N, C-alpha and C positions, 0 to 999 in steps of 0.2 A: 596409727589412725587417730585423728583428732575430731572434735565436734564439727569442724568445718567440712570434714570429709564424709560425714554420715547424715543421712536424711531419713526420718521415719515418716512413712506415709500410711494413712488409715483409709482404705476404700470404704465408702458407705453409700448404700442406695436404699430407697424406701420400698422397693417392689418385692420384698421377700414374700413368698407365698404362704408359708406356715405361720408367720407372725408379721402381718403387714405393718409398716411404719415403725419397725423395731428400733432403728437408731434413735428415735425420739421417745421411746418408752421410758417413763420416769422411774428411776430407781433412787431411793434415798434423796429425793428432792431435785435430782438432776437427770437430764436425758442420758440414756446409756452411752451414746457417742462421746459425751463429755467425760464419763468415767474412764473410757478407753483412752481418751486424750490425756487425762491426768496420769494414768499408769505409764503411758509412753513418755510423758514429760519427766516423770520421776526416775526413768532410766538414765537421764542426764547424758545421753549420747550425742545429741544434736537437735536441730529443729524438728518439730512435729507439725505435720500438715494433714488435714482431712481432705480427701479427694472424693467429691460427690457430684451427683447429677440433680440434687435437690436443693432448691433455694431455702427450704425450711431447715434442712440439716445444716447448711452453711450458716444460716442466721443463728441457730442454736450454738454452734461452735464459736462464732464470733462474739456472741453475747457472753460466753464464758471466758473470753479473752484469748481464744485460740485463733488459728488461721485455717481457712478453708479455701480450696480452689474448685471452680466448676469444671466438670469434665463431661464428655458426651454421654448420652443416655443409652447408646447401643453397644456398650462393651459387654462381652460375654463372660469376662472374668475379672477378678480383682487385680490380677497382674497386668492386664491390659489397661485398666483404669489408672493404676499407679504409674505406668510407663508414660501415659499422656500427661499426668500430673507432674512427673519429673521434668518433662520438657518445659512445662509452664513455670515451675518453681526455679529450675536451674538450667536455663537455656545455654549457659556458657560451659556446662560440663564440668564444673568444679567438684560436684559430689562424686565420691568414689564408691560408696556403699549405700544401698537403698534397702530399708527394712519395711516389709509389708506386714502390718499388724491388722488382723481382722477386726472390724468394727463391732463385733458381737462378743468380745472377751472382756467384760467389765471387771473380772477378778484376776486378770493376768498379773503376774508378779513382775515388777520392773527388772529384777535380777535375771529373770528368764530371757527378757529381751537382750540384756547385756550378754548372756551366755551364747545366744545365736550369733551375735556379731563377733565375739571372741574367736569363733571357729575360723573366721576369715583371716586371722593372723597367719594361718598356714597358706602360703601362696598357691598351693595345689588345689585348694577348695574354691569352687565356684559359688556355691550356695550353702548357707547354714540354716539348720532348722532344729526342732526340738522334739523330744519324746519323753514319756514317763513310763515306768514299769507298770504293767497291768496287775492290779491287786485283786480285783473282783472277778470271780470265776465266770460269771455270765458275760463279761466283756470280751473274753477270749474268743467267743463264737459269734459275737454281735457284728454283723456286716457294717453297721454304722460307726463302729470303732475301727479306724484305720490302723493297721499294724505296720510298724517300721521294722524292716529286716536289714541288719547290717553286721559288719565285722568290726570288732573292737580294735581301735588304733591307739587308744590311750584310755586311762581310767575315766569313765563317764563320757566317753566319746566314741561314736560309731561312724564308719564310712558306709553310707547307704548302699545297699544292693538292690532293694526292692521295697515297694509299698503296696499293700494289698488289703482288701476287705475280708479275705479268708483268714482262717486261723493258721498263722505261720510265724516262725518255722515249726515243724512238727518235732516231737521228741521232748526230752527233758530240758528245762531251762526257762528263763524269763521270756515273756512277750512284752513288746513295747507299743504303747498307744501314741501314735503320731499326733503332734500338735501343729496345726496349720499356720505357723508363723515362719516367715522366710527372710533371711538377710542375703541380699544379692550383691555381688560385685556389679557395678554399673554395666560393664560390657556383657556380663552373663545375663542380666535382665534383658538387655537389648536383643541378645541372641535368642533367648527363650521366647519372647513375644513374637519374634519373627519366624519361628518354626511352626509348621502346621501341626494340628493335634495328631499324636502318634497312635499306633494301633493299640498298645496296651493302655494308654491313657483313655481311649474311647471305650475299651472293654471294661476296665475297672472303674471308670469315671473318676480318675485321680489325675489332676493336672501335672503333678510333680513327676509322673512317670515320663512325660515328654522330655524332661531334662535328662533323666537317666538313659532313655533310649537314644538320645543324641550324644551320649558319651560325656555329659557334664558330671562333675563330681559334687555330690551333696554329702556333707557331714552333719551328724546329729549330736547335739548336746543332750545328755540324759539329765532331766530335772526332777524335782521332788514330787510334783503333782500336776494334774491336768487342770488348766483353768476352765471354769464353767463357760461353755459356749451356749449362747441364748438363741434357740431356734424355735421354741414352742412357748405357749402361755405358761406351761409348768416350769420351764427353765426360767422364765421371767420372774415367777414367784420365788423360785429358789434364789435367784440373784438378789431380789429385794430382801429376802431373809438374811442373806450373807452380808449385805452391805448396808443394812438399816442403821440409822444413826444411833 
């Protein structure tokens, strides 16, 4: 895999309900979306493009020297948005791997993005993603902490069996906090967005279950920590504290 084969796309919209306008929330002097752009660029995997339905977000990205493309406003998920953006950025189909980096992860480690892509060196893997071992007891039972359940196929790597908001698996042993970053083979992304929402996806409200129910293989790289996802004003203040100059 070379840099010409890989495209990182960052979906960003302004209409978040808990923290309206969050891509433009200022952290350490720059909009949050620019911090995410920088982390993705630092992974040095290939071009990075923000996919948005907001002229203001596009302007902020371009002011920072990045590239943004405008996408439709009616997408129900980030994966749908990045698939439209892929067609705009690479209509010739040269890109083989598409990385979906959420636009609200300003503390994401570039090495973790690299780890998700490395999983696709295995030709049997359709989608690569990330998880970190849960260390805080209260997170084991928190339904907002999505658990990744898998079987170990190599040190630090699982083949995903399920994702759930429940405390799983039961019994002794580690639990893993899923991190919502995905590296797709191009044909896997195309297949995924063409599938209807699956029964377990709708029940758990977890989009990645659609892929598992369709028989697609997802592997998980175990990384050292969970990046801060900014969803609330409290999260935003935490990000400002972590990234202050």
